C-alpha positions, 0 to 999 in steps of 0.5 A: 829329073823328079819321079812323076807325081811327086806331088800331092793332094795335101801338098797342092791344099797346103800350096793352096792356102798361101794364096790371098784370100781374094780368088775364095770372097770371089767365088764365094760373092759368085753363088750370094750373087746368083740367091735370090734372099742374099742381102746387100748386108750379106755382101758387105760382109763377105767382101769387107773381111778382107780389106786390101780388097775392099780398098782395091774395089773403093778405088775403082768405083772412085777411077776414071771408070765409073766416077759421077764426081762425088767420091763413095766411101763405101762398099754400099755406095759402091753398089747403089753407082754401079750395081752388082753386077759392076761390083763383082766385075771390079772386085775379079779385077783386084782379086786376080791382080792380089793373085798374080801379084808377085814374080812367079819363077817356076814358070819365069813369068812376071806378077804383071805378066800374069795379071793381064793374062787373066785378065785379057781371058776373064773378059775375053770370056765375058764377052764370047759367053755374051756373044753366043747367050752362055753364064756371063758371070760363069764365063769370066770367072772361069778365066780369071782364074784359069792360070790358078794352077800354075802359082799353087804349083810355085808355091810347092815346089818353091826352094826345092832344086829337084824341081827345074823352072821352064825357060822362056827359051824351052822347046816343049809346049808348058802341058808336056814339060809340067807331066815329065817334072812334075806328073803334074799339070796346072790346068788339073792343079787349078780344078782340083784346089777350085772343087775343094773352095766350092767352086761349081762344078762347070768352072772346075772341069772348063780350066782342067781341059783347055789347052786340050778341049777335046780330049775332055769326055764331056764337051761342055762349050764354055771349054771350046769358048775357053781356049779362043780367049786364051787365042784372044790373048795370045793375039792383043800382046797378052799370051805366056810362054809356052802356051801358043801352041794350044790355042794354034786349033782356035777355028775349027772351034768356032762351030763348037761355040756358034761365033761366027769368024767375022763374030771372032774378030770384031770380039777380038776388038773389043777384047783388047780396047776393054782391057786396056781400060781397066790396066789403066785404071789400075 
């Protein structure tokens, strides 16, 4: 077994450069949409910098979710049809699909499993935030990117036989397995990289403590909300192996978010339906 702390910050940053550019564009778009001085051209220039991302957004704009019978050919037309809020959601859908397109051998997870779990968490965070009055845009971003650290770690250890892969039969919970083998965990990696990419401190911090909210020095409600959203993903069949034990205490976290049990159950059904709608349009 490799000694702990064998992956340096420099190696993490280098691995993160191998990820698609779309998550960074998604983060910059979030900042632009919060700035009242932002022009339409600022947004279209940003998204158009990634042609594959633009193509995905236009395809979704012309899908059954939004189509009004007339196809849109440019981002300007798409924004006029669906608005900035929906554009942000579509960019998030497309960016997460690019980010989780490939199988993650280190965690023994297919790209579609990672993507659908991230979608479930992103949609879940948005819906739960809407019910509790928290920032929906921030919550959505957090849910979509909560698995990013797994991709960075996979790039770090790929092709290095001293590092094992996480077996679906592994009896250790995921975080304990990561600490034993890497000396670092996927949520801490995600938090670190997102800070270097100038995402908000709240986004990075929430993702970092999603598995164990009780260990967070700052008790941000969004941390508990993310744990609940992860639990919803598990409930609707989109969970990831090795993680279920971290969502087991979901009832204890309801009071910390302001959600009642009935609201949580209603949200679970809404999240499942919304997820099915998005996946069917890709």
